[in-house]
N, C-alpha and C positions, 0 to 999 in steps of 0.2 A: 649201505645198509638202509632198508626201508624204515620210515618213521611210523610209529603207532599213532593214528589219529585219535584224539581224545576230546571229549567235552567235559569241562569241570563245572559241576553244579555246586555252588558254595554260598556261604553266608558270612563274608569277611567282617570281623574275626581275625585275630593275630595269627593263629596257626593256618587259617585259610590263606592269608597274605603270603606266608612263607611257602605254602604249597604252590600257589600260583607262580611265585618267583622261581621255585625249583623247576616247575614244568617249563617255564619260558626259557630257562637256562640250559635245558637238556636236549641235545640233538636227537635223542631217541624218540622224542615225542613231537607231534604236530598238534598244537592247541587250536582246534577248529573253531571253538566258541567257548564262551563263559556264560553260564546262566546262574541266576540268583534265586534264593528262597529266604523267607523270613526265618530267623532263628536267633543267632547271637545278638542281632539288633533288628529293627524294623526293616521291611523290604526296601524302603526308600534309602535308608542309610547303608545297608549292605550292598545295594546296587551301585551307589556312588563310590563305596569303598573298593569294589571290584575294579571299576574304571580307574580309580586313583592308583591302585597297585599296578595295573597294566601301564599306566602313564610312567610310573617309576622305571619300568623296563623299556619304555619306548615302543610298546606293542599296541599302537593305536589303530591297527587294521583288524584286530580280532574282534568279532561282533560280541556284544554283551546284551543279554535280554533278561528282563525281570520276570519272575514267575509268581508262585503262590505267595500271598501275603498272610496266610493263616493255614492251620492244619485242615485236613479233609473234613473232619467231623466235629471235634470239640476244640474250640479256640482256647488255648491255654493262656494267651495274653501275657506271656512271660518272655523276657529276653535275658541274655547273660551279661548285663551291664556290670555286674560285680567282678566279672573276669575281664571283659573287653572294653569297659568304659562307656561313656555316653555316646561317643561316635561309633563305637564298635572297633575302632582302630586307634584308641588313645595312645599317646606316646610320641610318635614322630610328627613333625610339622609338615603335613602334606597339603599341597594346594587343592582347591576344588577340582572335581573331575573335568577333564578337557572336553567332554562330549556327553550327549544324552544316550541312554540305552536305545537299542533297536525298537522300532514301533510295532513289535509283535511279542506275543507271550513266549516265555522260555520254552514251554512245551512245543509250540509251533516251530521254534527255531531248531530244537532237537530233532523233531520229526522231519523237517526240511533237510537237515544234514544227513539223517539216517537213510533217507530215500536215495541219496547219492552213492553211499558206500557203507560197509560195516564200520562201526565205531566202538570204542571203549568209553563208557560213561564212568566218571569218577565223582560220585556225590559225597560231599564232605560236610553237609548240613542235614537238616531234616529231609526225609525222603518224599515229600509231598509232590514235587515236580515229577519225579521218576514214576511214582504210582499213577499220576495223571497220564503220563505218556503211555504207560502200559495199558491203561484202561481205554484211552481214546484211540490208540493206534496199535492194537494187538498184532497186526500183520507186520509191524516193524521190529518186533522182538527178535526175530531171527537175524536181524542185522546188528544186534547188540552183541559184540564180542564178549564183553564182560561188564558187570556193574561192580566196581570196586568201592565198597561202602566203608567210610570211616564212621563207625557207630557200633553201639552195643558193647557187651562185655560178657565174658564167661563168668566173671566174679562180681566184684562190687561195682555199684554205679557211682556217678559223680554229681547227679542232681537229686537223686533219692538214694537210699541205701541199695535199691535194686536196679536202678535204671541209669543208663548213660544219656546225656542231654539230647543228642540228635534223634535217637529213637523215642525218647520220652516225649519230645515235643509233638510228634505225630506217629504214635504207634500203629494206628490203623493204616497209614501209608506204608510203614515198614512191613507190616503183615502182608500187604498186597504184593510188595516187591519180593519178599522172601518166598512167597507161595506162587510166584509167577513161573513161567517156563524159561526165564532168563537165567544165564549163568551169573551167580552172585558170589563175590568174595567179601567176607566180613573181617575188618580190621578193628578190633575192639581195644578197650582200655587196658586189657591184660598185657598187650604187647606195646602199646604206645607209651605206657609208663615204664617200660624197660629200656627205652631209647631216648634219653634225656639230653637236651641241649643245655650246656653249662653257661653260666654268665661269662666265664673266661673265653669260651669258644665264640659266643655271640659278640662280645666286645671286640675280639680280634677282627671281626668282619668290618668294623667301622672304618678301617684304613683302606679297604679294597675298592671303595667307590660309593656311588649313590645308593644302590640297592643294598649293599652290605651295611651302610650306615642306617638305612631305614630298618633293617632287621635288628640291628643292635638297639635302636630306640624302641622298637616293638617289644623286644625281649626285656628291656629294662622295666617297661610298664607291666608286662605279662607276668614276670616273675614275682611281683609283689603279692599277687593272689596265692601263688604256689608256696611262697615263704610263709604266709599266714596260715594256710590250710595244711600244708604238708611238712613245714618246718625246714625247708631247704629252697634254694633259689635256682636249682636246675628245673627246667620245664619240659614236659612232653611237647612234641610238635605233631600232635595227632594227625592232622590232615595231610601234612607233608609225607607221612609214611604211606598213605594211600597212593600218592603220586610216585613215590619211590618204588612201590610194587609194580607200577606200570613201566617204570624205567628198567628195573632189574628185579625180576620175580624171585631171584635167589636170596635176596635180603631177608625175606620172610619165609618161615616154614608154615605151610597150611595143611590142614587135613579136612576131608569131606565129612561133614557132620549135619545132623538135624538141628535147625534153629527155629524155635517157635516164639512168636511175639505175644507177650501178655497185654491184652487190650481191655482187661477188666479195670474196675475203678478202685481197687484196693491198693495196698502198699506195694504190690509188685507191678503196677501198671508201667509199661514201657520196658520191662525186663526182657532181654534176649535169653530165652531158656535153651541153652546149648546142651545137647545130649552127648557129652564128652565120653561117658562110659557106655554109651549105647544101651541104655536101660529101657528104651521104648522100641516099638517096631516102626517108628516114623522114618521114612527114607531120608537120606542126606539131601539137603537142599542148598548147601552153601559150602564154599571152601573157607574154613575158619582159620585165621592166623592164630598160631599157638606159640610161636617163638620168633625172635628177631635177632639179626646180627647188628647190634646197636652201634658198634664202632664204625662199621661200614656205612650205615645209614647216616650218622652224623658227619662222617667224612664226605659223603656224597652231597649232603645238604649244604655244608659250609663251602666246599670247593666250588660247587656249581653256582651258588649265589654270589660268591666272591668273583666268579668269572664274568658276571654281568657288567662289571666295570668297563 
């Protein structure tokens, strides 16, 4: 069976780390490259974290390139350290990265690989790098099979009442991506919060090997925030659900809808306005996830990461 070649654009981040490990453990995917963007922590920290996660899986031949260190227009100067800690990956005891990132910008690395063959892009952080890629190399959009975005929400936000973090950090970039000619799939909070990883399932991974133990430690730190905010220690694994969609699209149910990004500076900044009831004449511009087979997703996530032993 042919593998789907993917580039994962991320800002690790606990759920980013689990997404990377899921991708590396899945024979359906070929991880061509990993690119990074400032978001959950600074660009320097998330880039180091991406390499550290690849090191856990022994994936030292996958190129890693750092990208945008700030949003396109307005620098929010905010990281999610209340969720992910000072390093961005607080919890496990991970050694320093084994190597430096590639000496090219993330956008140039993506463009280089897209010139070779069609690819699926899986951005699970702010969309700055993807917006820059589309702006700088519009001729390569036809080689993008899909842009599987973890971001946005049909309903409530998680950084403001209206906005999900990844889109809120750089809504201008998100607007450019959703209004481009590329195929876009949006996986928002509405579905990621229906597919929770329990403390029991995470702890069970501890005995499977190094990768499983790292995920158990990640979850132990990550669930503190969710216990405080949501009152339970089950956690969504937002970014891994985007990778799971690339592995097995039947895990999610999507529908084609219009998604508009609010780039105003009021209380709705960063909101993904999804026309679920088709109340406007705006054409559909995204495949929006509306439901998830949570049990299959968690089984896939834990089984695959456990297999990395």
